[in-house]
Backbone as a ProteinNet text record, in pm:
[ID]
protein_1_A
[PRIMARY]
HALAEVAARKTVELQRTADNLFGLGNQIMSQKRYEEAASVYREGAALNPAKIELMHNLGYCAHLTGDLPGAVSAALVTARLYLDRPPGAPEDVGSSGSGPMYLAGL
[TERTIARY]
10946.1	10895.1	10812.2	10792.6	10763.8	10608.8	10647.4	10430.3	10344.6	10441.7	10347.7	10353.3	10440.5	10446	10347	10286.7	10209.1	9989.6	10064.8	9948.7	9877.2	10035.3	9993.8	9954.3	9963.7	9980.9	9791.6	9775.9	9648.4	9529.5	9574	9478.5	9451	9653.2	9574.3	9472.2	9481.7	9381.2	9266.5	9200.5	9111.2	9096.5	9160.4	9152.3	9228.3	9320.8	9390.3	9330.2	9431.4	9442.3	9595.5	9601.2	9732	9740.1	9707.5	9737.5	9820.8	9704.9	9750	9892.5	9891.8	10033	10152.3	10094.9	10176.8	10269.9	10126.3	10193.8	10240.5	10207.7	10318.2	10406.1	10460.1	10591.7	10632.2	10645.7	10743.6	10747.1	10675.1	10708.4	10802.9	10775.1	10873.4	11043.4	11020.4	11151.8	11204.5	11153.5	11202.9	11280	11271.2	11366.7	11460.5	11503.5	11593.1	11526.7	11375.7	11414	11357.1	11435.3	11413.7	11351.7	11370.5	11319.4	11201.1	11185.1	11025.3	10965.9	11014.5	10941	10874.9	10973.9	10997.6	10833.7	10842.8	10679.7	10578	10604.1	10464.1	10394.8	10512	10568.8	10464.6	10486.5	10470.3	10287	10299	10193.5	10080.3	10053.3	10039.5	10030.7	10143.4	10110.3	10042.7	10058.5	9927	9819.2	9745.5	9625.7	9612.7	9690	9705.5	9814.4	9841.6	9984.2	10077.6	9932.4	9925.1	9980.4	9940.7	10046.6	10205.3	10169.2	10394.5	10468.8	10466.3	10477.8	10522.5	10411.3	10406.6	10512.6	10533.1	10616.9	10778.8	10820.8	10933.5	10954	10894.3	10971.7	10951.3	10897	10960.2	11052.1	11069.7	11215.5	11351.3	11309.6	11434.6	11468.8	11381.7	11376.6	11508.7	11446.3	11488.8	11634.9	11662.3	11816.5	11850.3	11873.3	11900.5	11984.4	11867.2	11844.1	11955.5	12019.6	12094.1	12060.7	11898.8	11803.1	11767.5	11944.6	11957.7	11810.5	11794.3	11655.3	11495.5	11450.5	11393	11381.6	11486.3	11500.8	11450.6	11524.8	11500.3	11334	11277.1	11197	11102.8	11085.7	11046.9	11047.2	11120.7	11199	11173.5	11112.5	11061.4	10932.1	10806.5	10685	10716.1	10775	10734	10766	10858.2	10891.6	10783.4	10738.2	10584.6	10477.5	10433.7	10312.8	10394.7	10530.5	10510.5	10500.8	10556.3	10470.6	10368.8	10252.6	10157.1	10046.4	10134	10041.7	9986.2	9819.2	9732.7	9817.5	9774.5	9833.2	9729.1	9850.3	9816.4	9826.1	9889.7	9851.2	10052.7	10005.7	10126.4	10213.5	10431.5	10485.8	10594	10521.5	10572.5	10652.3	10673.9	10741.3	10915.7	10956.1	11079.6	11122	11302.2	11219.3	11191.6	11307.2	11252.8	11184.9	11065.3	10971.9	10992.2	11123.7	11129.6	11218.7	11048.6	11126	11140.9	11180.6	11279	11397.6	11404.3	11571	11687.6	11660	11715.8	11840.6	11769.6	11804.9	11991.4	11963.6	12126.4	12245.2	12189.5	12296.8	12279.2	12181.7	12199.4	12309.8
27609.2	27506.5	27599.9	27790.1	27834.1	27830.9	27888.8	27842.8	27766.4	27655.9	27487.9	27511.5	27526.5	27549.6	27642.5	27748.5	27804.8	27734.6	27647.6	27659.7	27496.5	27489.4	27288.5	27364.6	27568.6	27560.9	27651.5	27623.6	27728.6	27555	27444.6	27322.4	27336.1	27323.7	27202.6	27351.1	27460	27545	27492.7	27515.6	27415.3	27301	27141	27054.7	27033.9	27026.8	26947.5	26804.5	26746.4	26593.5	26573.8	26411.5	26330	26353.5	26363.2	26383.7	26496.7	26646.6	26734.1	26748.7	26760.1	26766.2	26693.9	26554.3	26514.2	26574.3	26632.1	26727	26885.6	26936.5	27018.4	26989.7	26859.5	26818.5	26802.9	26735.8	26730.8	26835.9	26957	27109.3	27144.4	27127	27245.1	27109	26965.8	26889	26931.2	26940.9	26934.4	27077.9	27184.3	27262.3	27267.9	27199.2	27140.1	27153.2	27253	27264.5	27185.8	27059	26890.3	26949.2	26998.3	27019.5	27120.7	27163.9	27210.1	27078.3	27029	26956	26808.8	26797.8	26707.5	26707.3	26800.7	26886.4	26903.9	26857.5	26895.8	26726.9	26702.5	26527.1	26461.7	26488	26507.3	26520.1	26588.4	26705.1	26489.7	26553.1	26404.2	26320.5	26263.8	26101.4	26104.7	26224.8	26223	26228.4	26268.8	26264.8	26107.9	26015	25940.7	25814.1	25790.3	25717.3	25625.8	25564.8	25455.8	25492.8	25648.1	25608.4	25616.3	25501.1	25453.1	25546	25657.7	25732.7	25876.8	25924.5	25982.8	25955.3	25794.4	25785.8	25784.8	25697	25650.2	25848.4	25903.2	26085	26164.8	26140.5	26164.6	26116.4	25948.3	25960.9	25943.7	25982.5	26016.3	26229.4	26310	26331.2	26443.7	26324.2	26318.3	26218.4	26169.2	26129.2	26231.6	26310.5	26466.3	26499.6	26565.3	26643.7	26606.7	26438	26418.9	26364.5	26377.6	26286.6	26108.7	26071	25950.3	25850.5	25905	25785.9	25824.6	25953.5	25965.9	25919.7	25921.7	25853.9	25673.7	25632	25525.5	25447.6	25541.8	25489.3	25567.5	25613	25592.6	25481	25482.1	25340.9	25234.2	25214.8	25085.8	25080.6	25182.8	25205.3	25295.4	25261.1	25250.4	25122.6	25047.6	24892.2	24770.7	24836.1	24732.3	24783.5	24927.6	24924.8	24864.4	24919.6	24790.1	24648.5	24562	24485.1	24395.9	24508.5	24477.9	24501.7	24545.2	24583.9	24495.7	24534.9	24393.2	24350.5	24212.7	24167.9	24249.7	24247.8	24308.8	24514.9	24495.2	24658.4	24668	24815.4	24927.9	24916.5	24830.5	24897.6	25052.3	25112.8	25258.5	25321.3	25288.1	25333.5	25349.5	25426.9	25454.6	25406.2	25436.5	25456.6	25327.2	25204.9	25077.6	24983.7	25053.5	25021.3	24874.2	24871.4	24831.3	24828.9	24958.1	25022.3	25123.8	25147.7	25282.8	25291.6	25394.9	25277.3	25381.1	25502.2	25556.9	25492	25371.1	25226.4	25272.2	25242.9	25245.3	25283.9	25433.8	25531	25539.4	25501.3	25479	25404.9
-242	-125.7	-69.3	-55.9	16.2	-2.5	-111.2	-129.3	-123.6	-94.3	-81.9	-6.1	115.7	288.5	319.4	216.2	286.9	246.8	124.7	107.3	234.5	196	375.7	457	431	608.3	701.3	524.7	501.8	541.2	464.3	421.1	589.9	685.8	844.6	873.8	872	977.9	928	826.7	769.2	810	820.5	849.9	947.4	1083.3	1166.6	1155.1	1102.5	1031.6	1070.5	1074.2	1062.2	890.2	823.2	699.1	629.1	685.8	626.4	698.7	860.1	839.1	840.8	795.5	755.4	593.3	509.9	429.5	457.5	611	607.8	669.9	678.7	718.9	711.9	545.4	470.2	358.9	372.8	289.1	396	495.3	608.9	560.1	596.5	570.1	463.9	404	204.8	192.7	353.8	364.5	491.8	480.4	614.6	691.2	724	915	929	1005.5	1017.7	1203.6	1240.7	1462.8	1468.4	1309.6	1274.8	1245.4	1157.6	1073.6	1156.8	1251.5	1353	1479	1459.5	1600.9	1475.1	1376.7	1298.5	1307.8	1309.4	1256.6	1405.7	1538.3	1640.6	1665.9	1599.6	1596.7	1582.7	1445.3	1334.1	1410.2	1428.4	1531.1	1597.3	1727.4	1823.8	1765.1	1609.7	1616.9	1536.5	1469.8	1370.2	1442.8	1536.5	1611.7	1477.9	1421.1	1309.2	1195.3	1203.4	1015.2	966.5	888.4	926.4	823.8	737.2	653.8	725.6	865	939.5	1054.6	1116.9	1237.7	1129.7	1035.7	976.5	924.2	913.8	860.7	1013.3	1142.4	1239.9	1209.8	1223.3	1257.8	1161.2	1049.8	966.2	1017.8	1022.6	1157.2	1287.2	1318	1467.3	1435.9	1357	1331.3	1251.8	1151.6	1098.8	1212.9	1325.5	1412	1562.2	1509.9	1633.8	1722.5	1740.6	1848	1855.3	1900.8	1846.2	1952	2092.6	2126.6	2029.2	1974.2	1898.5	1746.8	1703.5	1615	1649.3	1702.1	1733.3	1753.8	1929.4	1914.3	1818.4	1704.7	1563.7	1434.8	1447.2	1421.4	1422.6	1544.3	1656	1644.4	1621.4	1591.9	1415.3	1331.7	1216.9	1221.3	1223.8	1222.7	1224.4	1351.1	1430.4	1320.8	1290.5	1226.7	1092.2	1011.6	873.6	878.4	1011.8	963.8	1022.5	1101.9	1102.1	1017	947.2	797	779.5	687.3	640.6	468.1	512.2	361.2	261.1	131.7	29.6	13.1	106.8	192.9	107	49.9	-36.3	44.5	-26.8	111.4	38.6	33.2	32.1	163.5	251.6	379.8	311.2	336.2	244.9	110.2	46.3	-141.8	-158	-114.5	-127.1	-91.3	-31.1	4.8	184.9	198	213.3	406.2	490	639.6	635.1	790.1	805	694.8	626	583.1	647.9	722.8	797.3	914.1	945.9	1040.6	1009	849.5	901.7	882.7	928	977.4	1161.4	1140	1339.1	1343.6
[MASK]
++++++++++++++++++++++++++++++++++++++++++++++++++++++++++++++++++++++++++++++++++++++++++++++++++++++++++

């Protein structure tokens, strides 16, 4: 995980985009550094607040760190983005494609 994080950080240095920050956040989250991952996801969300997967992971990290208001806020944004996606868009949010999966734990 550490080498993948280094590569993701280099990618962000070269091009600071929501997609690249999402990848970096995923590497950090995989190491269970949830507060740091949430910070990276927030930065990505500022660049692209319509990125469903990013908002989902932000909410999940907030949930895991006990930030209930942050988890609920991100879940509401994720749900709205999920419901408003265009017809035929892939259903790839959460492992079952059913929207913010962490909501059951709130």
